[in-house]
All heavy atoms as a GROMACS GRO file, in nm:
protein
  594
    1GLU      N    1   8.851   9.867   9.100
    1GLU     CA    2   8.877   9.736   9.054
    1GLU      C    3   9.001   9.738   8.967
    1GLU      O    4   9.008   9.811   8.868
    1GLU     CB    5   8.752   9.684   8.982
    1GLU     CG    6   8.772   9.555   8.913
    1GLU     CD    7   8.648   9.511   8.837
    1GLU    OE1    8   8.540   9.511   8.896
    1GLU    OE2    9   8.664   9.480   8.721
    2GLY      N   10   9.096   9.649   8.998
    2GLY     CA   11   9.226   9.642   8.924
    2GLY      C   12   9.205   9.605   8.777
    2GLY      O   13   9.276   9.661   8.688
    3ALA      N   14   9.114   9.517   8.744
    3ALA     CA   15   9.098   9.474   8.605
    3ALA      C   16   9.060   9.594   8.518
    3ALA      O   17   9.115   9.612   8.411
    3ALA     CB   18   8.989   9.366   8.598
    4ARG      N   19   8.968   9.674   8.565
    4ARG     CA   20   8.925   9.791   8.485
    4ARG      C   21   9.032   9.901   8.486
    4ARG      O   22   9.059   9.961   8.384
    4ARG     CB   23   8.794   9.847   8.543
    4ARG     CG   24   8.678   9.759   8.511
    4ARG     CD   25   8.550   9.838   8.494
    4ARG     NE   26   8.436   9.750   8.495
    4ARG     CZ   27   8.393   9.683   8.385
    4ARG    NH1   28   8.456   9.694   8.271
    4ARG    NH2   29   8.286   9.609   8.392
    5SER      N   30   9.091   9.924   8.601
    5SER     CA   31   9.191  10.027   8.613
    5SER      C   32   9.316  10.001   8.530
    5SER      O   33   9.362  10.090   8.461
    5SER     CB   34   9.233  10.044   8.760
    5SER     OG   35   9.336  10.136   8.775
    6PHE      N   36   9.370   9.883   8.536
    6PHE     CA   37   9.491   9.852   8.466
    6PHE      C   38   9.474   9.805   8.322
    6PHE      O   39   9.557   9.829   8.236
    6PHE     CB   40   9.574   9.744   8.539
    6PHE     CG   41   9.628   9.794   8.671
    6PHE    CD1   42   9.600   9.723   8.788
    6PHE    CD2   43   9.708   9.904   8.679
    6PHE    CE1   44   9.651   9.764   8.910
    6PHE    CE2   45   9.758   9.944   8.801
    6PHE     CZ   46   9.729   9.877   8.916
    7PHE      N   47   9.361   9.733   8.294
    7PHE     CA   48   9.345   9.674   8.166
    7PHE      C   49   9.216   9.716   8.088
    7PHE      O   50   9.202   9.682   7.972
    7PHE     CB   51   9.342   9.519   8.179
    7PHE     CG   52   9.461   9.464   8.248
    7PHE    CD1   53   9.451   9.406   8.376
    7PHE    CD2   54   9.588   9.469   8.188
    7PHE    CE1   55   9.563   9.356   8.440
    7PHE    CE2   56   9.699   9.421   8.254
    7PHE     CZ   57   9.688   9.362   8.380
    8GLY      N   58   9.128   9.788   8.154
    8GLY     CA   59   9.006   9.833   8.089
    8GLY      C   60   8.911   9.715   8.059
    8GLY      O   61   8.836   9.718   7.962
    9LYS      N   62   8.915   9.612   8.142
    9LYS     CA   63   8.837   9.493   8.123
    9LYS      C   64   8.768   9.450   8.249
    9LYS      O   65   8.807   9.490   8.360
    9LYS     CB   66   8.926   9.377   8.083
    9LYS     CG   67   9.007   9.392   7.958
    9LYS     CD   68   9.091   9.274   7.935
    9LYS     CE   69   9.174   9.287   7.809
    9LYS     NZ   70   9.260   9.168   7.790
   10ARG      N   71   8.666   9.365   8.232
   10ARG     CA   72   8.604   9.298   8.346
   10ARG      C   73   8.698   9.183   8.389
   10ARG      O   74   8.772   9.132   8.306
   10ARG     CB   75   8.467   9.242   8.309
   10ARG     CG   76   8.366   9.344   8.269
   10ARG     CD   77   8.231   9.282   8.226
   10ARG     NE   78   8.253   9.167   8.138
   10ARG     CZ   79   8.191   9.049   8.156
   10ARG    NH1   80   8.106   9.030   8.254
   10ARG    NH2   81   8.215   8.948   8.072
   11VAL      N   82   8.691   9.145   8.514
   11VAL     CA   83   8.772   9.035   8.564
   11VAL      C   84   8.754   8.910   8.478
   11VAL      O   85   8.850   8.839   8.444
   11VAL     CB   86   8.740   9.006   8.714
   11VAL    CG1   87   8.810   8.877   8.755
   11VAL    CG2   88   8.783   9.118   8.803
   12ALA      N   89   8.634   8.881   8.439
   12ALA     CA   90   8.603   8.760   8.360
   12ALA      C   91   8.673   8.765   8.222
   12ALA      O   92   8.689   8.660   8.157
   12ALA     CB   93   8.452   8.748   8.341
   13ASP      N   94   8.712   8.883   8.174
   13ASP     CA   95   8.771   8.897   8.046
   13ASP      C   96   8.927   8.902   8.045
   13ASP      O   97   8.984   8.915   7.941
   13ASP     CB   98   8.716   9.023   7.976
   13ASP     CG   99   8.567   9.016   7.950
   13ASP    OD1  100   8.514   8.903   7.930
   13ASP    OD2  101   8.502   9.119   7.957
   14LEU      N  102   8.986   8.891   8.161
   14LEU     CA  103   9.132   8.898   8.174
   14LEU      C  104   9.192   8.771   8.116
   14LEU      O  105   9.142   8.662   8.127
   14LEU     CB  106   9.174   8.910   8.318
   14LEU     CG  107   9.141   9.038   8.391
   14LEU    CD1  108   9.183   9.030   8.537
   14LEU    CD2  109   9.205   9.156   8.324
   15SER      N  110   9.313   8.788   8.061
   15SER     CA  111   9.393   8.672   8.016
   15SER      C  112   9.458   8.612   8.142
   15SER      O  113   9.460   8.672   8.250
   15SER     CB  114   9.503   8.719   7.917
   15SER     OG  115   9.598   8.797   7.986
   16LEU      N  116   9.516   8.496   8.126
   16LEU     CA  117   9.586   8.432   8.237
   16LEU      C  118   9.700   8.520   8.280
   16LEU      O  119   9.721   8.540   8.403
   16LEU     CB  120   9.642   8.296   8.192
   16LEU     CG  121   9.724   8.221   8.290
   16LEU    CD1  122   9.651   8.197   8.420
   16LEU    CD2  123   9.774   8.089   8.228
   17ALA      N  124   9.771   8.580   8.191
   17ALA     CA  125   9.888   8.670   8.229
   17ALA      C  126   9.840   8.790   8.302
   17ALA      O  127   9.902   8.828   8.405
   17ALA     CB  128   9.962   8.712   8.100
   18GLU      N  129   9.728   8.852   8.260
   18GLU     CA  130   9.676   8.966   8.329
   18GLU      C  131   9.625   8.930   8.472
   18GLU      O  132   9.649   9.003   8.565
   18GLU     CB  133   9.564   9.031   8.246
   18GLU     CG  134   9.614   9.092   8.119
   18GLU     CD  135   9.503   9.123   8.017
   18GLU    OE1  136   9.392   9.061   8.031
   18GLU    OE2  137   9.525   9.204   7.925
   19GLY      N  138   9.560   8.815   8.482
   19GLY     CA  139   9.511   8.772   8.609
   19GLY      C  140   9.625   8.743   8.704
   19GLY      O  141   9.621   8.773   8.823
   20ALA      N  142   9.736   8.683   8.654
   20ALA     CA  143   9.851   8.653   8.738
   20ALA      C  144   9.918   8.780   8.786
   20ALA      O  145   9.963   8.790   8.897
   20ALA     CB  146   9.949   8.567   8.659
   21LEU      N  147   9.920   8.882   8.700
   21LEU     CA  148   9.976   9.010   8.740
   21LEU      C  149   9.894   9.072   8.857
   21LEU      O  150   9.951   9.115   8.957
   21LEU     CB  151   9.983   9.107   8.623
   21LEU     CG  152  10.057   9.237   8.652
   21LEU    CD1  153  10.147   9.278   8.539
   21LEU    CD2  154   9.959   9.350   8.687
   22LEU      N  155   9.759   9.068   8.841
   22LEU     CA  156   9.676   9.120   8.948
   22LEU      C  157   9.692   9.038   9.078
   22LEU      O  158   9.699   9.097   9.187
   22LEU     CB  159   9.529   9.120   8.906
   22LEU     CG  160   9.489   9.229   8.808
   22LEU    CD1  161   9.340   9.224   8.781
   22LEU    CD2  162   9.529   9.366   8.852
   23ALA      N  163   9.701   8.905   9.064
   23ALA     CA  164   9.720   8.822   9.183
   23ALA      C  165   9.854   8.856   9.252
   23ALA      O  166   9.862   8.853   9.371
   23ALA     CB  167   9.716   8.674   9.145
   24GLY      N  168   9.952   8.888   9.173
   24GLY     CA  169  10.081   8.923   9.232
   24GLY      C  170  10.081   9.051   9.310
   24GLY      O  171  10.168   9.072   9.395
   25LEU      N  172   9.989   9.137   9.278
   25LEU     CA  173   9.979   9.266   9.352
   25LEU      C  174   9.942   9.250   9.498
   25LEU      O  175   9.973   9.334   9.581
   25LEU     CB  176   9.872   9.356   9.286
   25LEU     CG  177   9.910   9.422   9.153
   25LEU    CD1  178   9.785   9.489   9.093
   25LEU    CD2  179  10.022   9.521   9.175
   26ILE      N  180   9.877   9.140   9.532
   26ILE     CA  181   9.830   9.119   9.668
   26ILE      C  182   9.945   9.125   9.770
   26ILE      O  183   9.932   9.184   9.880
   26ILE     CB  184   9.753   8.988   9.680
   26ILE    CG1  185   9.627   8.993   9.596
   26ILE    CG2  186   9.722   8.952   9.826
   26ILE    CD1  187   9.557   8.860   9.576
   27LYS      N  188  10.061   9.073   9.735
   27LYS     CA  189  10.172   9.065   9.827
   27LYS      C  190  10.223   9.207   9.861
   27LYS      O  191  10.265   9.232   9.973
   27LYS     CB  192  10.283   8.983   9.770
   27LYS     CG  193  10.403   8.977   9.866
   27LYS     CD  194  10.506   8.875   9.826
   27LYS     CE  195  10.617   8.880   9.932
   27LYS     NZ  196  10.672   8.755   9.957
   28GLY      N  197  10.217   9.300   9.765
   28GLY     CA  198  10.268   9.433   9.789
   28GLY      C  199  10.218   9.528   9.683
   28GLY      O  200  10.289   9.547   9.582
   29PRO      N  201  10.100   9.582   9.703
   29PRO     CA  202  10.040   9.669   9.599
   29PRO      C  203  10.130   9.781   9.554
   29PRO      O  204  10.135   9.816   9.436
   29PRO     CB  205   9.913   9.719   9.660
   29PRO     CG  206   9.878   9.618   9.766
   29PRO     CD  207  10.009   9.567   9.816
   30SER      N  208  10.204   9.842   9.646
   30SER     CA  209  10.292   9.953   9.608
   30SER      C  210  10.419   9.902   9.538
   30SER      O  211  10.462   9.956   9.436
   30SER     CB  212  10.333  10.035   9.732
   30SER     OG  213  10.220  10.096   9.786
   31ALA      N  214  10.477   9.796   9.592
   31ALA     CA  215  10.601   9.743   9.539
   31ALA      C  216  10.585   9.680   9.403
   31ALA      O  217  10.677   9.680   9.320
   31ALA     CB  218  10.657   9.640   9.635
   32TYR      N  219  10.464   9.627   9.372
   32TYR     CA  220  10.440   9.558   9.247
   32TYR      C  221  10.341   9.633   9.157
   32TYR      O  222  10.290   9.570   9.065
   32TYR     CB  223  10.394   9.416   9.273
   32TYR     CG  224  10.496   9.336   9.347
   32TYR    CD1  225  10.476   9.294   9.482
   32TYR    CD2  226  10.616   9.299   9.287
   32TYR    CE1  227  10.570   9.222   9.551
   32TYR    CE2  228  10.713   9.227   9.357
   32TYR     CZ  229  10.691   9.189   9.487
   32TYR     OH  230  10.785   9.116   9.556
   33SER      N  231  10.320   9.759   9.181
   33SER     CA  232  10.229   9.837   9.094
   33SER      C  233  10.288   9.841   8.953
   33SER      O  234  10.400   9.889   8.934
   33SER     CB  235  10.216   9.981   9.147
   33SER     OG  236  10.148  10.059   9.052
   34PRO      N  237  10.213   9.793   8.854
   34PRO     CA  238  10.267   9.791   8.718
   34PRO      C  239  10.287   9.930   8.659
   34PRO      O  240  10.361   9.946   8.564
   34PRO     CB  241  10.164   9.710   8.640
   34PRO     CG  242  10.039   9.719   8.722
   34PRO     CD  243  10.079   9.733   8.864
   35ARG      N  244  10.222  10.030   8.713
   35ARG     CA  245  10.240  10.166   8.665
   35ARG      C  246  10.369  10.228   8.720
   35ARG      O  247  10.436  10.307   8.651
   35ARG     CB  248  10.126  10.255   8.701
   35ARG     CG  249   9.997  10.223   8.621
   35ARG     CD  250   9.897  10.336   8.629
   35ARG     NE  251   9.780  10.298   8.555
   35ARG     CZ  252   9.664  10.262   8.611
   35ARG    NH1  253   9.650  10.262   8.743
   35ARG    NH2  254   9.561  10.228   8.537
   36ARG      N  255  10.409  10.190   8.840
   36ARG     CA  256  10.526  10.249   8.903
   36ARG      C  257  10.649  10.161   8.896
   36ARG      O  258  10.765  10.204   8.893
   36ARG     CB  259  10.496  10.289   9.047
   36ARG     CG  260  10.402  10.407   9.048
   36ARG     CD  261  10.327  10.438   9.177
   36ARG     NE  262  10.402  10.475   9.293
   36ARG     CZ  263  10.370  10.428   9.415
   36ARG    NH1  264  10.276  10.341   9.433
   36ARG    NH2  265  10.435  10.468   9.521
   37HIS      N  266  10.625  10.028   8.897
   37HIS     CA  267  10.733   9.931   8.900
   37HIS      C  268  10.701   9.817   8.801
   37HIS      O  269  10.681   9.704   8.845
   37HIS     CB  270  10.751   9.876   9.042
   37HIS     CG  271  10.766   9.985   9.144
   37HIS    ND1  272  10.885  10.057   9.154
   37HIS    CD2  273  10.685  10.030   9.237
   37HIS    CE1  274  10.869  10.145   9.254
   37HIS    NE2  275  10.750  10.131   9.306
   38PHE      N  276  10.696   9.852   8.673
   38PHE     CA  277  10.651   9.756   8.572
   38PHE      C  278  10.736   9.627   8.574
   38PHE      O  279  10.683   9.515   8.574
   38PHE     CB  280  10.654   9.819   8.434
   38PHE     CG  281  10.596   9.730   8.327
   38PHE    CD1  282  10.460   9.714   8.315
   38PHE    CD2  283  10.680   9.657   8.243
   38PHE    CE1  284  10.403   9.632   8.218
   38PHE    CE2  285  10.626   9.575   8.142
   38PHE     CZ  286  10.491   9.564   8.133
   39ASN      N  287  10.866   9.640   8.576
   39ASN     CA  288  10.956   9.521   8.574
   39ASN      C  289  10.932   9.431   8.695
   39ASN      O  290  10.932   9.312   8.685
   39ASN     CB  291  11.102   9.562   8.561
   39ASN     CG  292  11.132   9.620   8.425
   39ASN    OD1  293  11.061   9.588   8.328
   39ASN    ND2  294  11.232   9.702   8.414
   40ALA      N  295  10.918   9.492   8.812
   40ALA     CA  296  10.890   9.413   8.935
   40ALA      C  297  10.756   9.342   8.921
   40ALA      O  298  10.742   9.226   8.965
   40ALA     CB  299  10.893   9.504   9.058
   41ALA      N  300  10.656   9.409   8.866
   41ALA     CA  301  10.525   9.350   8.848
   41ALA      C  302  10.530   9.229   8.753
   41ALA      O  303  10.467   9.127   8.778
   41ALA     CB  304  10.425   9.452   8.794
   42ILE      N  305  10.610   9.239   8.647
   42ILE     CA  306  10.628   9.129   8.552
   42ILE      C  307  10.699   9.012   8.619
   42ILE      O  308  10.660   8.897   8.603
   42ILE     CB  309  10.699   9.176   8.424
   42ILE    CG1  310  10.614   9.280   8.351
   42ILE    CG2  311  10.735   9.060   8.334
   42ILE    CD1  312  10.476   9.231   8.305
   43LYS      N  313  10.800   9.042   8.696
   43LYS     CA  314  10.870   8.931   8.766
   43LYS      C  315  10.778   8.862   8.862
   43LYS      O  316  10.779   8.738   8.875
   43LYS     CB  317  10.993   8.987   8.841
   43LYS     CG  318  11.108   9.021   8.751
   43LYS     CD  319  11.226   9.076   8.829
   43LYS     CE  320  11.334   9.121   8.732
   43LYS     NZ  321  11.449   9.181   8.807
   44ARG      N  322  10.696   8.938   8.933
   44ARG     CA  323  10.601   8.881   9.028
   44ARG      C  324  10.495   8.799   8.952
   44ARG      O  325  10.459   8.691   8.997
   44ARG     CB  326  10.536   8.994   9.111
   44ARG     CG  327  10.441   8.947   9.214
   44ARG     CD  328  10.509   8.888   9.333
   44ARG     NE  329  10.408   8.833   9.420
   44ARG     CZ  330  10.428   8.738   9.505
   44ARG    NH1  331  10.545   8.683   9.517
   44ARG    NH2  332  10.332   8.692   9.580
   45LYS      N  333  10.449   8.851   8.839
   45LYS     CA  334  10.354   8.777   8.756
   45LYS      C  335  10.410   8.642   8.720
   45LYS      O  336  10.346   8.539   8.727
   45LYS     CB  337  10.318   8.855   8.628
   45LYS     CG  338  10.242   8.773   8.525
   45LYS     CD  339  10.249   8.835   8.384
   45LYS     CE  340  10.386   8.825   8.324
   45LYS     NZ  341  10.407   8.739   8.210
   46ASN      N  342  10.539   8.640   8.675
   46ASN     CA  343  10.601   8.516   8.639
   46ASN      C  344  10.612   8.418   8.754
   46ASN      O  345  10.600   8.298   8.739
   46ASN     CB  346  10.736   8.545   8.572
   46ASN     CG  347  10.719   8.610   8.437
   46ASN    OD1  348  10.611   8.599   8.374
   46ASN    ND2  349  10.820   8.680   8.392
   47LEU      N  350  10.638   8.470   8.872
   47LEU     CA  351  10.643   8.387   8.995
   47LEU      C  352  10.505   8.325   9.021
   47LEU      O  353  10.498   8.203   9.055
   47LEU     CB  354  10.693   8.467   9.112
   47LEU     CG  355  10.700   8.392   9.245
   47LEU    CD1  356  10.798   8.280   9.239
   47LEU    CD2  357  10.734   8.485   9.360
   48VAL      N  358  10.402   8.406   9.011
   48VAL     CA  359  10.265   8.353   9.030
   48VAL      C  360  10.240   8.240   8.928
   48VAL      O  361  10.187   8.132   8.961
   48VAL     CB  362  10.160   8.465   9.016
   48VAL    CG1  363  10.020   8.407   9.007
   48VAL    CG2  364  10.172   8.564   9.132
   49LEU      N  365  10.277   8.263   8.804
   49LEU     CA  366  10.257   8.161   8.699
   49LEU      C  367  10.342   8.032   8.732
   49LEU      O  368  10.288   7.922   8.715
   49LEU     CB  369  10.297   8.213   8.566
   49LEU     CG  370  10.206   8.322   8.504
   49LEU    CD1  371  10.270   8.389   8.384
   49LEU    CD2  372  10.071   8.264   8.470
   50GLN      N  373  10.461   8.050   8.783
   50GLN     CA  374  10.544   7.931   8.819
   50GLN      C  375  10.474   7.851   8.929
   50GLN      O  376  10.473   7.729   8.922
   50GLN     CB  377  10.682   7.977   8.866
   50GLN     CG  378  10.775   8.023   8.761
   50GLN     CD  379  10.903   8.076   8.815
   50GLN    OE1  380  10.919   8.097   8.937
   50GLN    NE2  381  10.999   8.105   8.730
   51LYS      N  382  10.420   7.926   9.029
   51LYS     CA  383  10.352   7.852   9.137
   51LYS      C  384  10.227   7.781   9.088
   51LYS      O  385  10.196   7.671   9.129
   51LYS     CB  386  10.318   7.950   9.248
   51LYS     CG  387  10.443   7.994   9.322
   51LYS     CD  388  10.408   8.083   9.441
   51LYS     CE  389  10.534   8.129   9.511
   51LYS     NZ  390  10.576   8.037   9.618
   52MET      N  391  10.154   7.845   8.994
   52MET     CA  392  10.034   7.781   8.939
   52MET      C  393  10.072   7.655   8.863
   52MET      O  394  10.005   7.557   8.874
   52MET     CB  395   9.963   7.880   8.848
   52MET     CG  396   9.897   7.997   8.918
   52MET     SD  397   9.825   8.116   8.804
   52MET     CE  398   9.678   8.027   8.756
   53LEU      N  399  10.183   7.660   8.787
   53LEU     CA  400  10.231   7.545   8.715
   53LEU      C  401  10.272   7.434   8.812
   53LEU      O  402  10.232   7.318   8.792
   53LEU     CB  403  10.348   7.585   8.626
   53LEU     CG  404  10.415   7.471   8.545
   53LEU    CD1  405  10.317   7.412   8.444
   53LEU    CD2  406  10.537   7.525   8.477
   54ALA      N  407  10.344   7.467   8.916
   54ALA     CA  408  10.393   7.371   9.014
   54ALA      C  409  10.276   7.303   9.086
   54ALA      O  410  10.286   7.183   9.120
   54ALA     CB  411  10.488   7.436   9.114
   55LEU      N  412  10.168   7.376   9.104
   55LEU     CA  413  10.053   7.320   9.173
   55LEU      C  414   9.958   7.246   9.078
   55LEU      O  415   9.855   7.194   9.121
   55LEU     CB  416   9.975   7.433   9.246
   55LEU     CG  417  10.044   7.494   9.363
   55LEU    CD1  418   9.969   7.620   9.411
   55LEU    CD2  419  10.055   7.394   9.478
   56GLY      N  420   9.991   7.243   8.951
   56GLY     CA  421   9.910   7.178   8.854
   56GLY      C  422   9.784   7.251   8.813
   56GLY      O  423   9.690   7.192   8.758
   57LYS      N  424   9.780   7.379   8.839
   57LYS     CA  425   9.663   7.460   8.809
   57LYS      C  426   9.660   7.506   8.661
   57LYS      O  427   9.553   7.539   8.610
   57LYS     CB  428   9.654   7.583   8.899
   57LYS     CG  429   9.647   7.555   9.044
   57LYS     CD  430   9.522   7.474   9.077
   57LYS     CE  431   9.511   7.445   9.225
   57LYS     NZ  432   9.395   7.363   9.258
   58ILE      N  433   9.779   7.508   8.598
   58ILE     CA  434   9.787   7.540   8.455
   58ILE      C  435   9.882   7.441   8.388
   58ILE      O  436   9.966   7.380   8.453
   58ILE     CB  437   9.833   7.686   8.429
   58ILE    CG1  438   9.972   7.711   8.494
   58ILE    CG2  439   9.730   7.787   8.480
   58ILE    CD1  440  10.029   7.846   8.464
   59SER      N  441   9.864   7.424   8.259
   59SER     CA  442   9.950   7.333   8.182
   59SER      C  443  10.082   7.404   8.150
   59SER      O  444  10.091   7.527   8.152
   59SER     CB  445   9.880   7.295   8.052
   59SER     OG  446   9.873   7.409   7.965
   60PRO      N  447  10.183   7.327   8.114
   60PRO     CA  448  10.308   7.386   8.068
   60PRO      C  449  10.291   7.477   7.948
   60PRO      O  450  10.356   7.581   7.940
   60PRO     CB  451  10.398   7.268   8.033
   60PRO     CG  452  10.346   7.156   8.119
   60PRO     CD  453  10.199   7.178   8.125
   61GLN      N  454  10.198   7.445   7.861
   61GLN     CA  455  10.169   7.526   7.744
   61GLN      C  456  10.107   7.659   7.786
   61GLN      O  457  10.144   7.765   7.730
   61GLN     CB  458  10.076   7.453   7.645
   61GLN     CG  459  10.138   7.328   7.584
   61GLN     CD  460  10.129   7.206   7.677
   61GLN    OE1  461  10.065   7.207   7.783
   61GLN    NE2  462  10.190   7.096   7.632
   62ALA      N  463  10.011   7.655   7.878
   62ALA     CA  464   9.949   7.778   7.926
   62ALA      C  465  10.051   7.866   7.998
   62ALA      O  466  10.049   7.990   7.986
   62ALA     CB  467   9.828   7.745   8.018
   63TYR      N  468  10.138   7.803   8.073
   63TYR     CA  469  10.245   7.873   8.144
   63TYR      C  470  10.334   7.950   8.045
   63TYR      O  471  10.360   8.070   8.060
   63TYR     CB  472  10.325   7.774   8.227
   63TYR     CG  473  10.455   7.834   8.280
   63TYR    CD1  474  10.456   7.915   8.391
   63TYR    CD2  475  10.579   7.803   8.218
   63TYR    CE1  476  10.574   7.970   8.438
   63TYR    CE2  477  10.695   7.856   8.265
   63TYR     CZ  478  10.694   7.939   8.376
   63TYR     OH  479  10.811   7.992   8.425
   64GLU      N  480  10.382   7.881   7.942
   64GLU     CA  481  10.471   7.943   7.845
   64GLU      C  482  10.401   8.059   7.771
   64GLU      O  483  10.457   8.162   7.746
   64GLU     CB  484  10.523   7.840   7.745
   64GLU     CG  485  10.620   7.740   7.807
   64GLU     CD  486  10.746   7.804   7.860
   64GLU    OE1  487  10.790   7.913   7.809
   64GLU    OE2  488  10.804   7.750   7.952
   65LYS      N  489  10.274   8.035   7.734
   65LYS     CA  490  10.198   8.136   7.664
   65LYS      C  491  10.181   8.261   7.749
   65LYS      O  492  10.197   8.376   7.706
   65LYS     CB  493  10.062   8.082   7.617
   65LYS     CG  494   9.982   8.179   7.538
   65LYS     CD  495   9.849   8.118   7.489
   65LYS     CE  496   9.770   8.221   7.418
   65LYS     NZ  497   9.637   8.168   7.377
   66ALA      N  498  10.144   8.241   7.875
   66ALA     CA  499  10.123   8.355   7.966
   66ALA      C  500  10.252   8.429   8.001
   66ALA      O  501  10.251   8.548   8.011
   66ALA     CB  502  10.053   8.302   8.094
   67ARG      N  503  10.361   8.354   8.015
   67ARG     CA  504  10.492   8.418   8.041
   67ARG      C  505  10.533   8.510   7.924
   67ARG      O  506  10.586   8.614   7.944
   67ARG     CB  507  10.602   8.313   8.063
   67ARG     CG  508  10.628   8.284   8.207
   67ARG     CD  509  10.753   8.203   8.222
   67ARG     NE  510  10.874   8.266   8.180
   67ARG     CZ  511  10.957   8.340   8.260
   67ARG    NH1  512  10.925   8.354   8.386
   67ARG    NH2  513  11.066   8.391   8.214
   68ALA      N  514  10.503   8.462   7.802
   68ALA     CA  515  10.543   8.534   7.685
   68ALA      C  516  10.448   8.647   7.643
   68ALA      O  517  10.478   8.731   7.560
   68ALA     CB  518  10.561   8.441   7.569
   69ALA      N  519  10.327   8.646   7.705
   69ALA     CA  520  10.221   8.742   7.666
   69ALA      C  521  10.267   8.886   7.692
   69ALA      O  522  10.327   8.916   7.797
   69ALA     CB  523  10.094   8.711   7.742
   70ARG      N  524  10.232   8.973   7.602
   70ARG     CA  525  10.261   9.114   7.619
   70ARG      C  526  10.155   9.172   7.712
   70ARG      O  527  10.037   9.152   7.694
   70ARG     CB  528  10.260   9.182   7.483
   70ARG     CG  529  10.288   9.327   7.490
   70ARG     CD  530  10.277   9.390   7.347
   70ARG     NE  531  10.293   9.531   7.357
   70ARG     CZ  532  10.403   9.598   7.320
   70ARG    NH1  533  10.502   9.534   7.267
   70ARG    NH2  534  10.409   9.729   7.335
   71ILE      N  535  10.199   9.247   7.809
   71ILE     CA  536  10.114   9.313   7.905
   71ILE      C  537  10.109   9.462   7.874
   71ILE      O  538  10.208   9.527   7.866
   71ILE     CB  539  10.161   9.293   8.052
   71ILE    CG1  540  10.163   9.144   8.086
   71ILE    CG2  541  10.078   9.372   8.147
   71ILE    CD1  542  10.030   9.082   8.112
   72THR      N  543   9.987   9.511   7.854
   72THR     CA  544   9.968   9.654   7.830
   72THR      C  545   9.888   9.716   7.946
   72THR      O  546   9.775   9.667   7.969
   72THR     CB  547   9.899   9.678   7.696
   72THR    OG1  548   9.976   9.619   7.594
   72THR    CG2  549   9.882   9.827   7.667
   73ILE      N  550   9.943   9.812   8.013
   73ILE     CA  551   9.877   9.880   8.123
   73ILE      C  552   9.823  10.010   8.074
   73ILE      O  553   9.893  10.090   8.012
   73ILE     CB  554   9.978   9.901   8.241
   73ILE    CG1  555  10.041   9.771   8.285
   73ILE    CG2  556   9.909   9.974   8.357
   73ILE    CD1  557   9.945   9.670   8.339
   74LEU      N  558   9.698  10.040   8.106
   74LEU     CA  559   9.639  10.162   8.068
   74LEU      C  560   9.688  10.278   8.156
   74LEU      O  561   9.723  10.253   8.274
   74LEU     CB  562   9.483  10.157   8.085
   74LEU     CG  563   9.414  10.060   7.997
   74LEU    CD1  564   9.265  10.058   8.033
   74LEU    CD2  565   9.432  10.089   7.849
   75PRO      N  566   9.696  10.400   8.106
   75PRO     CA  567   9.736  10.512   8.189
   75PRO      C  568   9.627  10.536   8.294
   75PRO      O  569   9.511  10.501   8.274
   75PRO     CB  570   9.747  10.627   8.094
   75PRO     CG  571   9.672  10.588   7.971
   75PRO     CD  572   9.670  10.439   7.967
   76PRO      N  573   9.662  10.595   8.409
   76PRO     CA  574   9.564  10.623   8.508
   76PRO      C  575   9.460  10.723   8.461
   76PRO      O  576   9.490  10.809   8.378
   76PRO     CB  577   9.642  10.680   8.628
   76PRO     CG  578   9.773  10.725   8.571
   76PRO     CD  579   9.795  10.645   8.445
   77THR      N  580   9.336  10.708   8.508
   77THR     CA  581   9.232  10.804   8.475
   77THR      C  582   9.216  10.900   8.592
   77THR      O  583   9.242  10.866   8.706
   77THR     CB  584   9.101  10.731   8.448
   77THR    OG1  585   9.063  10.655   8.564
   77THR    CG2  586   9.112  10.641   8.327
   78LEU      N  587   9.170  11.015   8.560
   78LEU     CA  588   9.149  11.117   8.664
   78LEU      C  589   9.010  11.112   8.720
   78LEU      O  590   8.922  11.066   8.675
   78LEU     CB  591   9.178  11.255   8.606
   78LEU     CG  592   9.320  11.274   8.554
   78LEU    CD1  593   9.333  11.412   8.492
   78LEU    CD2  594   9.421  11.261   8.668
   0.00000   0.00000   0.00000
């Protein structure tokens, strides 16, 4: 599960920014892996947030907060 692997959380406990990052992985898990391609993952997260805003799923305030949120990825576990 991505939520536990990347953030050490249950899906229900993810922030909007973390959830958008995971949603962005669907298009290309290898290309947008935050451990291997952090900057690409953040750009994809921001695109997901833009689409959510355009569809009226989030407010402009939630969009700005999620875009600015610091994302911390846990190191992989063995």
